C-alpha positions as CSV (number, residue, x, y, z in Angstrom):
1,M,77.6,118.5,-63.7
2,P,77.0,120.7,-60.7
3,H,77.9,124.3,-61.0
4,S,80.5,125.9,-58.8
5,F,79.9,128.2,-55.8
6,G,83.3,129.9,-55.9
7,Y,84.1,133.4,-54.8
8,R,83.7,134.8,-58.3
9,A,80.9,132.5,-59.4
10,R,78.4,134.0,-61.9
11,T,80.4,137.2,-62.5
12,R,81.1,136.6,-66.2
13,H,79.6,139.9,-67.3
14,M,79.9,141.8,-63.9
15,F,83.7,141.8,-63.8
16,A,84.2,141.9,-67.6
17,R,85.8,145.0,-69.0
18,K,83.6,147.0,-71.3
19,F,84.0,147.0,-75.1
20,R,87.2,148.8,-76.1
21,Q,88.0,149.5,-72.5
22,H,90.6,146.7,-72.0
23,G,94.2,147.2,-71.1
24,A,96.1,149.3,-68.6
25,L,94.2,151.7,-66.3
26,H,94.3,155.4,-66.6
27,L,96.8,157.1,-64.2
28,S,94.0,159.4,-63.0
29,T,92.6,156.3,-61.2
30,Y,95.6,156.4,-58.9
31,M,95.8,160.2,-58.6
32,K,92.4,160.5,-56.9
33,V,92.4,161.5,-53.3
34,Y,90.1,159.8,-50.8
35,H,89.4,161.2,-47.3
36,V,87.7,159.6,-44.3
37,G,84.0,160.3,-44.6
38,D,83.9,160.4,-48.4
39,I,81.0,158.7,-50.1
40,V,82.3,156.2,-52.7
41,D,80.7,153.8,-55.2
42,I,82.2,150.3,-55.3
43,K,82.7,149.1,-58.8
44,A,85.0,146.2,-59.2
45,N,87.5,146.5,-62.1
46,G,88.2,143.2,-63.7
47,A,91.7,144.3,-64.9
48,V,92.9,144.3,-61.3
49,Q,92.4,141.2,-59.4
50,K,94.1,142.2,-56.2
51,G,92.0,144.0,-53.6
52,M,88.8,143.2,-55.5
53,P,85.6,143.3,-53.5
54,H,83.2,140.4,-53.3
55,K,80.5,140.4,-56.0
56,F,77.8,141.3,-53.5
57,Y,79.4,144.8,-53.0
58,H,79.7,145.5,-56.7
59,G,77.5,148.6,-57.3
60,K,77.0,149.4,-53.7
61,T,77.7,152.8,-52.1
62,G,79.5,153.3,-48.8
63,V,81.5,155.6,-46.6
64,V,85.3,155.6,-46.4
65,Y,86.5,154.9,-42.8
66,N,90.1,154.1,-43.4
67,V,92.7,155.2,-46.0
68,T,95.9,153.3,-46.7
69,K,98.7,153.5,-49.3
70,S,96.9,151.6,-52.0
71,G,93.4,151.0,-50.7
72,V,90.5,152.3,-48.7
73,G,88.3,150.8,-46.0
74,V,84.6,151.3,-46.8
75,I,81.5,150.9,-44.6
76,V,78.6,149.3,-46.5
77,H,75.2,148.5,-45.0
78,K,74.2,144.9,-46.0
79,R,70.7,143.6,-45.6
80,V,70.7,140.4,-43.7
81,G,67.3,139.0,-43.0
82,N,65.2,141.8,-41.6
83,R,68.1,144.1,-40.5
84,Y,71.0,146.0,-42.0
85,M,74.5,145.0,-40.9
86,E,77.4,147.4,-41.1
87,K,80.1,145.6,-43.1
88,R,83.6,147.0,-43.3
89,I,85.5,146.0,-46.4
90,N,88.9,146.9,-47.6
91,V,89.3,147.4,-51.4
92,R,92.0,148.8,-53.6
93,I,91.4,152.2,-55.1
94,E,91.0,150.8,-58.6
95,H,87.6,149.4,-57.4
96,V,86.1,152.6,-56.0
97,N,85.0,155.9,-57.5
98,H,83.8,159.1,-55.8
99,S,80.0,159.0,-55.6
100,K,77.9,161.6,-57.3
101,C,74.9,160.9,-55.1
102,R,75.3,164.1,-53.1
103,D,76.3,166.5,-56.0
104,D,72.7,167.5,-56.7
105,F,71.9,167.9,-53.0
106,L,75.0,170.1,-52.4
107,R,74.2,172.2,-55.5
108,R,70.6,172.7,-54.2
109,V,72.0,173.7,-50.8
110,K,74.1,176.5,-52.4
111,E,71.3,177.7,-54.6
112,N,68.9,177.7,-51.7
113,A,71.3,179.7,-49.5
114,A,71.7,182.3,-52.3
115,K,67.9,182.5,-52.8
116,A,67.3,182.9,-49.1
117,K,69.9,185.6,-48.8
118,A,68.5,187.5,-51.7
119,A,65.0,187.2,-50.4
120,H,66.1,188.3,-47.0
121,E,67.6,191.4,-48.4
122,R,64.4,192.2,-50.2
123,G,62.4,191.5,-47.1
124,E,60.5,188.6,-48.6
125,R,60.2,184.9,-48.0
126,A,61.8,182.5,-50.5
127,Q,60.2,179.3,-51.8
128,L,63.0,176.8,-51.2
129,K,61.2,173.5,-51.4
130,R,61.1,171.4,-54.5
131,L,57.7,171.1,-56.1
132,P,56.4,168.4,-58.3
133,A,55.4,169.2,-61.9
134,Q,52.3,171.3,-61.7
135,P,49.3,170.9,-64.1
136,R,49.4,173.0,-67.2
137,E,47.5,176.3,-67.3
138,A,44.0,176.3,-68.8
139,R,43.6,177.2,-72.5
140,F,40.8,178.4,-74.6
141,V,40.6,177.1,-78.2
142,S,38.6,179.2,-80.5
143,T,36.6,177.5,-83.3
144,T,36.3,180.7,-85.5
145,N,38.4,180.0,-88.6
146,N,39.4,176.7,-87.0
147,A,36.6,174.2,-87.7
148,P,36.9,170.9,-85.8
149,T,37.9,167.9,-87.8
150,T,36.7,164.4,-87.2
151,I,39.5,161.8,-87.2
152,S,38.7,158.2,-87.8
153,A,40.8,155.1,-88.5
154,I,41.6,154.1,-92.0
155,P,40.1,150.7,-93.0
156,Y,42.7,148.0,-93.3
157,D,43.6,147.2,-96.9
158,T,46.3,144.9,-98.1
159,L,49.0,146.5,-100.2
160,I,49.8,143.4,-102.3
């Protein structure tokens, strides 16, 4: 028997509600405010079938370009062949969340501004760039009262 190619084909786990998360949605879902230009994550909610995005857009991040009474329009870049197409989809607000992708960046911008201002007042130059983890400092291990021990493998022995 051939399998189906429907709109929601192969979404058994994708659109399923999580364990002990079934039932009515929290009212805070509807109280969130979205503005044009907000970055949102698209996460389809299986409890609400209306305004659900296609399975391709589940987990994608986009930018709000339109806000209506019960939904938002989101611009998502979709890879088609060797290029990215700008897709405009309309989804209900139950299926979008504010993205946290810029939180770390905005926090670093504020910290860097404060560091730069403090360094400027001291007449110094601040190091604002992120650095990878540096090698550990060199250490000297003394062997006085600390004799080296030889470690070897224990021969295999059955415990029966």
